[in-house]
N, CA, C and O of each residue as an XYZ file, in Angstrom:
420
protein
N      -7.761     -3.560    -22.757
C      -6.421     -3.449    -22.147
C      -6.275     -4.393    -21.023
O      -7.174     -4.511    -20.190
N      -4.989     -5.186    -20.955
C      -4.851     -6.103    -19.848
C      -4.823     -5.442    -18.467
O      -4.513     -4.259    -18.332
N      -5.109     -6.126    -17.589
C      -5.117     -5.709    -16.177
C      -3.849     -6.300    -15.429
O      -3.692     -7.515    -15.319
N      -3.039     -5.459    -14.970
C      -1.942     -6.027    -14.321
C      -2.080     -5.717    -12.698
O      -2.373     -4.607    -12.253
N      -1.847     -6.761    -11.982
C      -2.010     -6.697    -10.566
C      -0.702     -6.353     -9.942
O      -0.032     -7.238     -9.409
N      -0.278     -5.037     -9.983
C       0.885     -4.540     -9.523
C       0.709     -3.300     -8.692
O      -0.326     -2.638     -8.773
N       1.705     -2.972     -7.890
C       1.642     -1.714     -7.085
C       1.990     -0.682     -8.024
O       2.914     -0.888     -8.811
N       1.367      0.386     -8.033
C       1.637      1.573     -8.927
C       2.025      2.757     -7.958
O       2.699      3.679     -8.417
N       1.658      2.769     -6.733
C       2.141      3.841     -5.812
C       2.051      3.202     -4.441
O       1.384      2.189     -4.231
N       2.781      3.863     -3.484
C       2.695      3.573     -2.066
C       2.886      4.817     -1.238
O       3.534      5.763     -1.686
N       2.331      4.840     -0.029
C       2.548      5.954      0.797
C       2.808      5.273      2.211
O       2.072      4.356      2.574
N       3.757      5.677      2.933
C       4.098      4.922      4.095
C       3.613      5.809      5.345
O       3.783      7.028      5.309
N       3.041      5.221      6.392
C       2.722      5.967      7.628
C       1.484      5.302      8.152
O       1.047      4.247      7.692
N       0.950      5.966      9.127
C      -0.285      5.471      9.830
C      -1.453      5.722      8.909
O      -1.354      6.467      7.934
N      -2.642      5.039      9.260
C      -3.721      5.169      8.581
C      -4.584      6.306      8.905
O      -5.599      6.203      9.594
N      -4.108      7.500      8.338
C      -4.728      8.789      8.637
C      -4.943      9.538      7.368
O      -4.480      9.138      6.300
N      -5.690     10.694      7.496
C      -5.976     11.517      6.249
C      -4.769     11.952      5.515
O      -4.714     11.937      4.285
N      -3.828     12.330      6.261
C      -2.489     12.882      5.629
C      -1.869     11.893      4.627
O      -1.521     12.232      3.496
N      -1.755     10.652      5.116
C      -1.151      9.570      4.301
C      -2.038      9.131      3.056
O      -1.573      8.870      1.946
N      -3.340      9.091      3.392
C      -4.281      8.823      2.229
C      -4.164      9.963      1.184
O      -4.169      9.744     -0.027
N      -4.061     11.165      1.723
C      -4.137     12.406      0.588
C      -2.799     12.238     -0.130
O      -2.745     12.524     -1.326
N      -1.717     11.794      0.512
C      -0.388     11.663     -0.202
C      -0.559     10.434     -1.146
O      -0.064     10.574     -2.264
N      -1.105      9.396     -0.907
C      -1.323      8.368     -1.736
C      -2.290      8.691     -3.001
O      -2.099      8.291     -4.149
N      -3.319      9.460     -2.574
C      -4.284      9.785     -3.724
C      -3.626     10.777     -4.638
O      -3.928     10.737     -5.830
N      -2.735     11.687     -4.197
C      -1.945     12.576     -4.966
C      -0.954     11.708     -6.020
O      -0.795     12.022     -7.199
N      -0.389     10.679     -5.429
C       0.444      9.697     -6.362
C      -0.392      8.971     -7.405
O       0.076      8.703     -8.512
N      -1.708      8.636     -7.022
C      -2.476      7.943     -7.946
C      -3.178      8.754     -9.074
O      -3.699      8.227    -10.057
N      -3.138     10.117     -8.826
C      -3.904     10.958     -9.699
C      -3.684     10.836    -11.152
O      -4.647     10.991    -11.903
N      -2.429     10.555    -11.657
C      -2.173     10.405    -13.072
C      -2.902      9.076    -13.618
O      -3.035      8.913    -14.831
N      -3.361      8.150    -12.703
C      -3.931      6.809    -13.203
C      -5.431      6.916    -13.225
O      -6.073      7.640    -12.463
N      -5.943      6.138    -14.157
C      -7.477      5.999    -14.026
C      -7.768      4.930    -13.095
O      -7.553      3.760    -13.411
N      -8.265      5.268    -11.915
C      -8.752      4.360    -10.890
C     -10.077      4.280    -10.912
O     -10.723      5.305    -10.694
N     -10.726      3.067    -11.174
C     -12.143      2.946    -11.332
C     -12.820      2.715     -9.932
O     -13.938      3.173     -9.698
N     -12.084      1.967     -8.978
C     -12.731      1.816     -7.801
C     -11.606      1.566     -6.714
O     -10.511      1.176     -7.120
N     -11.799      1.759     -5.397
C     -10.826      1.463     -4.348
C     -11.459      0.416     -3.435
O     -12.611      0.502     -3.011
N     -10.585     -0.609     -3.158
C     -11.078     -1.584     -2.275
C     -10.159     -1.436     -1.008
O      -8.929     -1.475     -1.023
N     -11.005     -1.250      0.146
C     -10.338     -1.024      1.390
C     -11.018     -1.714      2.621
O     -12.098     -2.295      2.517
N     -10.350     -1.619      3.734
C     -10.956     -2.193      4.882
C     -11.914     -0.923      5.361
O     -12.002      0.082      4.655
N     -12.563     -1.043      6.512
C     -13.611     -0.286      6.914
C     -13.167      0.810      7.832
O     -13.942      1.211      8.701
N     -11.938      1.335      7.693
C     -11.426      2.507      8.363
C     -12.192      3.789      8.100
O     -12.553      4.009      6.944
N     -12.466      4.631      9.035
C     -13.291      5.859      8.813
C     -12.607      6.701      7.950
O     -13.305      7.415      7.230
N     -11.146      6.800      7.836
C     -10.596      7.755      6.983
C     -10.815      7.401      5.487
O     -10.683      8.335      4.696
N     -11.118      6.239      5.018
C     -11.305      5.965      3.673
C     -12.774      6.339      3.396
O     -12.998      7.008      2.387
N     -13.750      5.991      4.158
C     -15.101      6.329      3.824
C     -15.399      7.920      3.812
O     -16.274      8.432      3.114
N     -14.580      8.595      4.651
C     -14.786     10.009      4.640
C     -14.082     10.830      3.566
O     -14.293     12.034      3.423
N     -13.208     10.103      2.795
C     -12.356     10.766      1.864
C     -12.430     10.210      0.428
O     -11.904     10.823     -0.501
N     -13.078      9.058      0.252
C     -13.261      8.417     -1.071
C     -14.781      8.570     -1.403
O     -15.646      8.589     -0.527
N     -15.038      8.679     -2.764
C     -16.397      8.657     -3.195
C     -16.988      7.440     -2.981
O     -16.406      6.401     -3.295
N     -18.274      7.450     -2.391
C     -18.961      6.297     -2.148
C     -19.164      5.364     -3.242
O     -19.076      4.156     -3.027
N     -19.436      5.833     -4.429
C     -19.628      4.999     -5.647
C     -18.356      4.398     -6.167
O     -18.406      3.491     -6.997
N     -17.185      4.881     -5.701
C     -15.904      4.201     -6.101
C     -15.293      3.501     -4.809
O     -14.107      3.170     -4.802
N     -16.016      3.310     -3.859
C     -15.323      2.804     -2.540
C     -16.036      1.485     -2.225
O     -17.245      1.457     -1.995
N     -15.265      0.398     -2.220
C     -15.789     -0.976     -1.917
C     -15.097     -1.348     -0.588
O     -13.890     -1.116     -0.525
N     -15.679     -1.870      0.428
C     -15.089     -2.296      1.635
C     -15.301     -3.744      1.854
O     -16.242     -4.300      1.288
N     -14.503     -4.397      2.630
C     -14.602     -5.764      2.979
C     -13.404     -6.570      2.756
O     -12.559     -6.272      1.912
N     -13.332     -7.645      3.555
C     -12.218     -8.581      3.381
C     -12.102     -9.346      2.209
O     -11.011     -9.823      1.895
N     -13.173     -9.526      1.486
C     -13.205    -10.307      0.208
C     -12.377     -9.453     -0.822
O     -11.785    -10.016     -1.743
N     -12.346     -8.226     -0.673
C     -11.736     -7.332     -1.775
C     -10.361     -7.003     -1.287
O      -9.591     -6.494     -2.102
N      -9.959     -7.222     -0.091
C      -8.562     -6.802      0.339
C      -7.660     -7.994      0.519
O      -6.522     -7.806      0.950
N      -8.053     -9.137      0.239
C      -7.176    -10.241      0.491
C      -5.890    -10.163     -0.397
O      -4.843    -10.439      0.189
N      -5.817     -9.871     -1.554
C      -4.698     -9.655     -2.422
C      -3.641     -8.805     -1.768
O      -2.483     -9.190     -1.608
N      -4.116     -7.588     -1.386
C      -3.163     -6.636     -0.747
C      -2.734     -7.119      0.557
O      -1.571     -6.886      0.889
N      -3.511     -7.765      1.355
C      -3.048     -8.312      2.690
C      -1.994     -9.480      2.352
O      -1.030     -9.666      3.095
N      -2.190    -10.179      1.322
C      -1.215    -11.171      0.925
C       0.138    -10.506      0.517
O       1.234    -11.000      0.780
N      -0.044     -9.399     -0.116
C       1.224     -8.628     -0.630
C       1.910     -8.044      0.658
O       3.139     -7.999      0.722
N       1.087     -7.584      1.717
C       1.785     -7.147      2.933
C       2.533     -8.196      3.513
O       3.690     -8.008      3.888
N       1.828     -9.545      3.640
C       2.580    -10.683      4.211
C       3.904    -10.956      3.522
O       4.921    -11.254      4.148
N       3.841    -10.837      2.162
C       5.000    -11.184      1.444
C       6.143    -10.034      1.773
O       7.334    -10.342      1.816
N       5.723     -8.808      1.981
C       6.715     -7.817      2.361
C       7.321     -8.029      3.622
O       8.517     -7.813      3.819
N       6.395     -8.521      4.637
C       6.974     -8.737      6.044
C       7.848     -9.943      6.043
O       8.728    -10.068      6.895
N       7.619    -10.925      5.027
C       8.307    -12.093      5.016
C       9.682    -11.983      4.429
O      10.710    -12.428      4.938
N       9.573    -11.332      3.291
C      10.928    -11.104      2.562
C      11.807     -9.977      3.067
O      13.033    -10.055      2.996
N      11.182     -8.936      3.574
C      11.986     -7.945      4.103
C      12.120     -8.028      5.721
O      11.349     -7.396      6.444
N      13.028     -8.753      6.172
C      13.181     -9.173      7.561
C      13.408     -7.801      8.369
O      13.182     -7.841      9.578
N      13.788     -6.728      7.862
C      14.024     -5.467      8.546
C      12.737     -4.985      9.200
O      12.753     -4.229     10.171
N      11.559     -5.471      8.609
C      10.310     -5.062      9.205
C       9.877     -5.755     10.369
O       8.785     -5.500     10.877
N      10.691     -6.654     10.852
C      10.420     -7.468     12.085
C      11.227     -6.887     13.128
O      12.441     -6.761     12.965
N      10.641     -6.518     14.203
C      11.309     -5.946     15.279
C      12.532     -6.742     16.000
O      13.421     -6.142     16.605
N      12.484     -8.076     15.878
C      13.308     -8.942     16.453
C      14.627     -9.205     15.652
O      15.425    -10.073     16.005
N      14.805     -8.454     14.613
C      15.965     -8.719     13.741
C      17.020     -7.500     13.937
O      16.682     -6.364     14.268
N      18.235     -7.878     13.702
C      19.264     -6.793     13.924
C      19.093     -5.689     12.812
O      19.623     -4.594     13.004
N      18.398     -5.918     11.687
C      18.330     -4.940     10.820
C      17.194     -3.952     10.928
O      17.026     -3.067     10.089
N      16.328     -4.144     12.101
C      15.148     -3.268     12.318
C      15.523     -1.837     12.512
O      16.440     -1.518     13.269
N      14.836     -0.990     11.846
C      15.178      0.388     12.003
C      13.835      1.125     12.530
O      12.732      0.799     12.093
N      13.987      2.026     13.390
C      12.899      2.776     13.868
C      12.416      3.860     13.002
O      11.285      4.329     13.132
N      13.272      4.272     12.107
C      13.085      5.490     11.212
C      12.084      5.158     10.141
O      12.319      4.225      9.373
N      10.931      5.900     10.040
C       9.936      5.702      9.136
C      10.509      5.909      7.676
O      10.167      5.187      6.739
N      11.365      6.902      7.565
C      12.087      7.235      6.331
C      12.801      5.987      5.740
O      12.645      5.683      4.558
N      13.514      5.336      6.509
C      14.215      4.258      6.038
C      13.295      2.981      5.669
O      13.601      2.197      4.771
N      12.089      2.858      6.491
C      11.136      1.824      6.049
C      10.568      2.256      4.741
O      10.385      1.402      3.874
N      10.284      3.461      4.529
C       9.612      3.921      3.156
C      10.652      3.624      1.988
O      10.299      3.138      0.913
N      11.862      3.933      2.272
C      12.961      3.729      1.223
C      13.099      2.291      0.876
O      13.149      1.946     -0.305
N      13.164      1.432      1.858
C      13.390      0.084      1.682
C      12.134     -0.598      0.991
O      12.265     -1.331      0.011
N      10.943     -0.314      1.556
C       9.823     -0.733      0.926
C       9.590     -0.316     -0.610
O       9.154     -1.120     -1.434
N       9.898      0.919     -0.897
C       9.904      1.419     -2.297
C      10.865      0.738     -3.094
O      10.624      0.532     -4.284
N      11.951      0.360     -2.557
C      13.094     -0.282     -3.416
C      12.675     -1.568     -3.710
O      12.807     -1.986     -4.861
N      12.099     -2.384     -2.683
C      11.458     -3.721     -2.847
C      10.374     -3.608     -3.900
O      10.343     -4.489     -4.759
N       9.547     -2.702     -3.934
C       8.417     -2.744     -4.864
C       8.998     -2.497     -6.220
O       8.578     -3.125     -7.192
N       9.976     -1.579     -6.325
C      10.528     -1.416     -7.644
C      11.228     -2.626     -8.205
O      11.052     -2.941     -9.382
N      12.028     -3.327     -7.393
C      12.512     -4.549     -7.851
C      11.556     -5.665     -8.245
O      11.815     -6.467     -9.142
N      10.439     -5.674     -7.527
C       9.479     -6.740     -7.908
C       8.763     -6.379     -9.122
O       8.288     -7.284     -9.808
N       8.626     -5.116     -9.482
C       8.012     -4.630    -10.755
C       8.839     -4.999    -11.819
O       8.356     -5.528    -12.821
N      10.151     -4.754    -11.696
C      10.948     -4.911    -12.913
C      11.428     -6.261    -12.936
O      12.046     -6.553    -13.960
N      11.309     -7.136    -12.095
C      11.537     -8.600    -12.053
C      10.765     -9.308    -13.141
O      11.279    -10.095    -13.936
N       9.498     -8.968    -13.112
C       8.495     -9.791    -13.998
C       8.713     -9.556    -15.362
O       8.015    -10.120    -16.205
């Protein structure tokens, strides 16, 4: 089976257990062999150790994706007129961007 490097789910919010649980709930229908994260405590306390890989080497791709989001979605930059303080609006805009990127390919 081919591997596609695409976003299959997203959860918006601070890096805490509540947001991680929301993301894990969205990922439940998929077969996830391992998780690559940075070294935040919330990940190590909520993910199985044998499925959890930490380190910058494994998070470069997602950090690059985050940079692309910030670059293309100027509303994520506080100094623009389109910046919104509403987490709900950020979540909707990011979700729409991800959907468009998926269907563009």
